[in-house]
C-alpha positions in Angstrom: -113.8 -157.9 85.4 -113.3 -155.1 88.1 -112.2 -155.5 91.6 -113.5 -153.2 94.5 -110.6 -151.9 96.4 -111.2 -149.6 99.3 -108.6 -146.9 100.0 -108.7 -145.1 103.1 -107.4 -141.7 104.1 -106.2 -141.9 107.6 -106.0 -138.3 108.1 -109.4 -137.7 107.1 -111.1 -140.9 108.2 -112.8 -141.2 105.1 -113.1 -144.5 103.2 -113.2 -144.1 99.2 -113.8 -146.9 97.3 -112.6 -147.4 93.8 -112.6 -149.6 91.3 -109.6 -150.9 89.6 -110.2 -152.7 86.3 -108.3 -155.8 85.7 -106.1 -154.2 82.8 -105.0 -151.7 84.9 -102.7 -154.0 86.8 -99.1 -154.5 85.9 -98.4 -158.0 84.8 -95.5 -160.2 85.3 -93.8 -159.3 82.0 -94.3 -155.3 82.1 -92.9 -155.7 86.1 -90.0 -158.0 84.9 -88.7 -155.1 82.2 -88.9 -152.4 84.5 -86.9 -154.7 87.3 -84.3 -155.4 84.4 -83.8 -151.4 83.5 -83.9 -150.9 87.5 -80.9 -153.5 88.6 -78.9 -152.3 85.6 -79.2 -148.7 86.7 -78.7 -149.7 90.2 -76.1 -151.8 89.9 -74.3 -149.4 87.8 -74.8 -146.8 90.4 -73.2 -149.2 93.2 -70.2 -149.6 90.8 -69.6 -146.3 90.6 -70.1 -145.6 94.3 -67.6 -148.5 94.9 -64.8 -146.7 92.7 -65.5 -143.4 94.2 -65.0 -144.4 97.7 -62.3 -146.6 96.5 -63.9 -149.8 98.1 -61.9 -152.9 97.5 -63.6 -155.9 95.8 -61.3 -158.5 97.8 -62.2 -157.6 101.2 -63.7 -160.2 103.3 -64.7 -160.4 106.9 -64.5 -164.5 108.5 -64.6 -165.4 104.9 -67.2 -163.4 103.8 -66.9 -161.4 101.1 -68.0 -157.9 101.5 -68.5 -156.5 98.0 -71.9 -158.4 97.3 -73.2 -156.8 100.6 -72.4 -153.2 99.8 -73.6 -154.0 96.3 -77.1 -155.3 97.4 -77.5 -152.7 100.2 -76.6 -149.9 97.7 -79.6 -151.6 95.4 -82.1 -152.0 98.0 -81.6 -148.3 99.2 -81.8 -147.5 95.3 -85.4 -149.3 95.0 -86.3 -147.7 98.3 -85.3 -144.1 98.1 -86.9 -143.7 94.5 -90.0 -145.9 95.7 -90.6 -143.5 98.2 -89.4 -140.1 97.4 -91.1 -140.3 93.6 -94.6 -141.3 94.6 -94.1 -145.3 93.9 -91.7 -145.1 91.0 -88.2 -146.1 90.3 -86.7 -145.5 86.9 -87.4 -148.6 85.3 -91.2 -148.1 86.6 -91.1 -144.7 84.9 -90.0 -146.2 81.7 -92.6 -148.9 81.7 -95.4 -146.4 82.5 -96.2 -148.4 86.0 -96.6 -147.4 89.6 -96.7 -148.9 93.1 -100.0 -147.5 95.0 -101.3 -148.4 98.6 -104.7 -150.1 98.9 -104.6 -148.7 102.4 -103.3 -144.9 101.9 -103.4 -142.4 99.1 -99.3 -142.3 99.7 -97.1 -145.0 100.2 -96.1 -145.0 103.6 -92.0 -145.0 104.8 -93.2 -148.7 106.4 -94.7 -149.7 103.4 -91.7 -149.0 101.2 -89.2 -150.3 103.6 -90.9 -153.5 103.7 -91.6 -154.1 100.0 -88.5 -152.6 98.6 -85.9 -154.1 101.5 -86.9 -156.9 103.7 -89.1 -158.3 100.7 -87.3 -157.8 97.7 -83.9 -159.0 99.6 -86.0 -162.5 100.5 -87.1 -163.0 96.7 -83.9 -162.3 95.4 -82.5 -165.2 97.2 -85.8 -167.2 96.5 -86.6 -165.8 92.8 -89.4 -168.3 92.1 -91.3 -166.0 94.5 -91.4 -163.2 91.9 -93.7 -165.7 89.8 -96.4 -165.4 92.4 -97.7 -162.0 90.3 -98.6 -164.2 87.2 -101.3 -166.2 89.6 -102.6 -163.5 91.9 -106.0 -162.0 90.6 -104.3 -158.3 91.3 -100.9 -159.4 89.8 -99.2 -159.0 93.5 -96.1 -160.2 94.4 -95.3 -161.3 97.9 -94.2 -157.9 98.9 -97.3 -156.2 97.7 -99.0 -158.9 99.5 -97.2 -158.1 102.8 -98.2 -154.0 102.6 -101.2 -154.0 100.7 -99.9 -152.7 97.3 -100.7 -153.2 93.9 -98.7 -152.1 90.8 -100.8 -150.6 88.1 -100.1 -148.8 85.0 -99.6 -145.3 85.1 -102.4 -144.0 82.8 -104.8 -145.4 85.2 -103.5 -143.7 88.6 -104.9 -140.4 87.7 -108.1 -141.1 86.7 -108.7 -143.5 90.0 -107.5 -140.7 92.4 -109.4 -138.3 90.4 -113.1 -139.6 90.1 
């Protein structure tokens, strides 16, 4: 079974219809492993930064611990920066051979990455059950993917889709 998706190149005002076969979408468990790898890397990176800059872990403002906020901010920046600058891939996605692609543009936009990797991921981390949506949508999209019209596909399919 194949889904037809339309990719529009805004700079050329040309619509390109590509056929994404169902097997090309990265499923829940593949994405979960990538997310686990990324979480380990991001939190390790966060701890290193906190040690380098000697950020005290017991800081509070109005009885709110600052440490988890700083960790979360650094982790969200990790996801955002890598996804935006690395053509839809974080280290975990690279390891699993998957990437995020836009259904509207050939390249992920700054706005798409910001919404997908910061705002939507922040919400999904509080309501973790939202991640399960991936298993029940036809294109295996998360809430974040649906908000900005992206999909996560297996990397070996990307070259084929955009070369033909």
